[in-house]
LOLOLO-19780 format. One record per atom (N, C-alpha, C, O): residue in one letter; z, y, x. Coordinates in steps of 0.1 Angstrom, whole numbers, padded with zeros to 4 digits, always signed. Atoms other than C-alpha are relative to their C-alpha. Layout:
BEGIN
AZYX
...
This chain:
BEGIN
M-0010+0009-0005
M-1295+1688+0397
M-0005-0014+0002
M-0013-0019-0007
S+0005+0014-0002
S-1302+1654+0412
S+0008-0010-0008
S+0019-0008-0012
D-0006+0011+0007
D-1294+1622+0395
D+0013-0005+0007
D+0023-0009+0001
Q-0011+0005-0008
Q-1271+1612+0423
Q+0013+0009-0002
Q+0024+0004-0003
L-0011-0010+0002
L-1249+1644+0418
L+0006-0002-0014
L+0018-0001-0016
I-0005+0002+0013
I-1247+1637+0381
I+0009-0012-0001
I+0019-0012-0007
W-0008+0013+0000
W-1235+1601+0387
W+0013+0002+0008
W+0023-0004+0004
V-0013-0002-0007
V-1209+1614+0412
V+0010+0008-0009
V+0022+0005-0009
I-0008-0008+0010
I-1196+1639+0386
I+0006-0009-0011
I+0017-0009-0014
V-0004+0009+0011
V-1195+1612+0359
V+0011-0010+0006
V+0021-0013+0000
G-0009+0009-0007
G-1177+1588+0384
G+0014+0007+0002
G+0024+0001+0000
M-0013-0008-0002
M-1151+1615+0393
M+0007+0002-0014
M+0020+0001-0014
G-0006-0002+0013
G-1145+1621+0356
G+0007-0013-0005
G+0018-0013-0010
I-0006+0013+0003
I-1139+1584+0350
I+0013-0003+0008
I+0023-0008+0002
V-0011+0003-0008
V-1116+1580+0379
V+0012+0010-0003
V+0023+0005-0002
T-0011-0009+0004
T-1096+1611+0367
T+0006-0004-0013
T+0018-0003-0016
Y-0005+0004+0013
Y-1094+1598+0332
Y+0008-0013-0001
Y+0018-0013-0009
I-0007+0013+0001
I-1082+1563+0339
I+0015+0002+0003
I+0023-0004-0005
P-0015-0001-0001
P-1047+1573+0353
P+0007+0007-0012
P+0018+0005-0014
R-0006-0006+0012
R-1042+1595+0323
R+0000-0008-0012
R+0009-0007-0021
M+0002+0008+0012
M-1053+1569+0298
M+0010-0012+0001
M+0015-0017-0009
L-0007+0012-0002
L-1034+1539+0313
L+0015+0001-0006
L+0019-0008-0013
P-0014+0000+0006
P-0998+1551+0304
P+0000+0000-0015
P+0009-0006-0021
L+0001+0000+0015
L-1009+1557+0268
L-0003-0014-0005
L+0002-0018-0016
V+0003+0013+0004
V-1023+1522+0266
V+0011-0010+0003
V+0015-0018-0005
L-0011+0009-0004
L-0995+1504+0285
L+0013+0003-0007
L+0020-0007-0011
F-0013-0004+0006
F-0966+1523+0269
F-0003+0006-0014
F+0001+0017-0017
H+0004-0005+0014
H-0980+1526+0233
H+0012+0001-0009
H+0010+0007-0020
T-0011-0002+0008
T-0945+1524+0219
T+0007+0013+0003
T+0004+0019+0013
N-0007-0013-0002
N-0924+1555+0214
N+0013-0001+0008
N+0019+0009+0012
H-0012+0002-0007
H-0894+1540+0231
H-0001-0007+0013
H-0007-0018+0014
L+0000+0006-0013
L-0891+1533+0268
L+0015-0004+0003
L+0024+0002-0002
H-0013+0004-0005
H-0862+1516+0285
H+0007+0012+0006
H+0000+0020+0013
P-0007-0012-0006
P-0835+1542+0295
P-0001+0001+0015
P-0002+0012+0020
R+0001+0000-0014
R-0838+1532+0331
R-0014+0006+0004
R-0014+0014+0014
I+0014-0005-0003
I-0876+1539+0331
I+0000+0015-0003
I-0006+0023+0004
Q-0001-0014+0004
Q-0869+1572+0313
Q+0007+0008+0011
Q+0003+0020+0014
G-0007-0007-0010
G-0844+1582+0340
G-0009+0001+0013
G-0008+0012+0019
I+0009-0001-0012
I-0869+1574+0368
I-0011+0010-0003
I-0014+0019+0006
L+0011-0010+0003
L-0897+1594+0351
L+0005+0014-0001
L-0002+0023+0001
K-0006-0013+0001
K-0874+1623+0345
K+0002+0006+0014
K+0001+0019+0015
N-0002-0006-0013
N-0869+1627+0382
N-0013+0001+0008
N-0012+0006+0020
V+0013+0000-0007
V-0906+1624+0392
V-0003+0015+0004
V-0007+0017+0015
P+0004-0014-0004
P-0912+1662+0391
P+0008+0006+0011
P+0002+0013+0020
Y-0008-0005-0011
Y-0883+1669+0414
Y-0004-0006+0013
Y-0004+0000+0023
A+0004+0007-0013
A-0894+1643+0439
A-0013+0005+0005
A-0015+0007+0017
I+0013-0006-0004
I-0930+1657+0439
I+0002+0014+0005
I-0004+0017+0015
L-0003-0013-0005
L-0916+1692+0443
L+0005+0000+0014
L+0002+0008+0022
G-0005+0002-0013
G-0896+1681+0472
G-0010-0004+0011
G-0010+0002+0022
A+0010+0004-0010
A-0925+1664+0489
A-0010+0011+0003
A-0015+0011+0014
L+0009-0011-0003
L-0947+1694+0485
L+0006+0012+0008
L-0001+0018+0016
I-0006-0012-0006
I-0922+1720+0496
I+0006-0003+0014
I+0006+0006+0022
F-0007+0002-0012
F-0904+1703+0525
F-0008+0003+0013
F-0002+0009+0022
P+0007-0004-0012
P-0932+1707+0551
P+0000+0015+0002
P+0000+0020+0013
G+0000-0015-0001
G-0933+1744+0543
G+0013+0005+0004
G+0014+0016+0010
V-0013-0005-0004
V-0896+1747+0548
V+0001+0000+0015
V+0008+0009+0021
L-0001+0000-0015
L-0899+1737+0584
L-0010+0009+0007
L-0008+0012+0019
T+0010-0009-0007
T-0929+1760+0591
T-0001+0014-0006
T-0010+0021-0002
I+0001-0012+0007
I-0922+1790+0569
I+0002+0012+0010
I-0005+0022+0009
N-0003-0011-0010
N-0908+1812+0598
N+0003-0007+0013
N+0014-0012+0015
P-0002+0007-0013
P-0913+1798+0633
P+0012+0005+0008
P+0017-0002+0016
E-0011-0006-0008
E-0887+1822+0648
E+0014-0005-0005
E+0024-0006+0003
S-0013+0003+0006
S-0859+1811+0624
S-0002-0011-0010
S-0008-0009-0021
Y+0000+0011+0010
Y-0854+1778+0606
Y+0010+0003-0011
Y+0010-0004-0021
L-0010-0003+0010
L-0825+1794+0588
L-0007+0005-0013
L-0001+0002-0024
Y+0007-0005+0012
Y-0849+1812+0564
Y-0005-0011-0009
Y-0002-0011-0021
G+0005+0011+0008
G-0865+1780+0552
G+0012-0009-0005
G+0011-0014-0016
G-0012+0007+0004
G-0831+1763+0551
G+0007+0006-0012
G+0012-0001-0020
I-0006-0007+0011
I-0817+1789+0528
I-0008-0002-0013
I-0002-0005-0023
G+0008+0002+0012
G-0846+1786+0504
G+0001-0014-0004
G+0001-0017-0017
A-0001+0014+0004
A-0844+1748+0505
A+0014-0003-0006
A+0015-0010-0016
A-0013+0002+0006
A-0806+1749+0498
A+0001+0006-0014
A+0007+0000-0023
A+0000-0005+0014
A-0811+1772+0468
A-0008-0009-0009
A-0003-0011-0021
A+0008+0009+0008
A-0838+1749+0455
A+0008-0013-0003
A+0007-0018-0014
F-0008+0012+0001
F-0816+1719+0461
F+0011+0001-0010
F+0014-0007-0018
I-0011-0003+0009
I-0787+1734+0443
I-0005+0001-0015
I+0001-0004-0024
A+0005-0002+0014
A-0808+1744+0413
A-0005-0013-0006
A-0003-0016-0017
A+0004+0013+0005
A-0823+1709+0411
A+0011-0009-0003
A+0011-0017-0012
W-0012+0008+0002
W-0789+1693+0414
W+0006+0004-0013
W+0013-0005-0019
L-0005-0004+0013
L-0779+1713+0383
L-0009-0004-0011
L-0007+0000-0023
N+0009+0004+0010
N-0808+1697+0365
N-0007+0011-0008
N-0010+0010-0020
L+0008-0011+0006
L-0826+1730+0359
L-0014-0004-0001
L-0019-0013+0006
N+0014+0002+0001
N-0862+1732+0349
N-0007+0002+0013
N-0002+0010+0022
V+0007-0001-0013
V-0887+1728+0378
V-0004+0015+0003
V-0003+0019+0014
I+0004-0014-0002
I-0899+1764+0373
I+0012+0008+0004
I+0011+0017+0013
V-0012-0007-0004
V-0863+1776+0375
V+0004-0003+0014
V+0009+0005+0021
V-0003+0004-0014
V-0858+1757+0407
V-0008+0008+0010
V-0003+0013+0020
V+0009-0007-0009
V-0888+1773+0423
V+0004+0015+0000
V+0005+0021+0011
L-0003-0014+0001
L-0879+1808+0410
L+0013+0003+0006
L+0015+0014+0012
S-0013-0003-0007
S-0843+1805+0422
S-0001+0001+0015
S+0005+0009+0021
S+0003+0000-0015
S-0855+1797+0457
S-0007+0013+0004
S-0003+0019+0014
I+0008-0013-0003
I-0879+1827+0456
I+0010+0012-0001
I+0009+0020+0008
F-0009-0011+0001
F-0852+1851+0444
F+0011+0000+0010
F+0014+0011+0015
V-0010+0001-0011
V-0826+1839+0469
V-0007+0005+0013
V+0000+0013+0020
L+0006-0004-0012
L-0851+1844+0497
L-0004+0015+0000
L-0004+0022+0010
Y+0003-0014+0002
Y-0862+1878+0483
Y+0013+0008+0003
Y+0012+0018+0010
G-0013-0007-0003
G-0825+1889+0484
G+0004-0001+0014
G+0009+0008+0020
Y-0004+0002-0014
Y-0820+1874+0519
Y-0008+0009+0009
Y-0003+0013+0019
T+0008-0009-0009
T-0849+1896+0533
T+0006+0014+0001
T+0003+0021+0010
F-0007-0013+0000
F-0828+1927+0524
F+0012+0000+0009
F+0018+0011+0012
L-0013+0001-0008
L-0798+1915+0545
L-0003+0002+0015
L+0007+0002+0023
């Protein structure tokens, strides 16, 4: 392996480590403000929506209804504050059932 490749790998490791380390250094107390806790609690759902929404529009080019039904199931499950895995699985099971109709 060349020295340049080793330095690239070390650099990528440092860049990956910094965002993981900063919250521990900046928020070293065990108590966060309730407003910040509320914001951080909703981050997984926001990321899930950002990742899934483009797929909703392109899942079935002949029918946007298929993607809409899956998105509605995921939205309802997220609205009920279910776990992120349950949100994804509920959408999958609803679409699985819809394919038999």
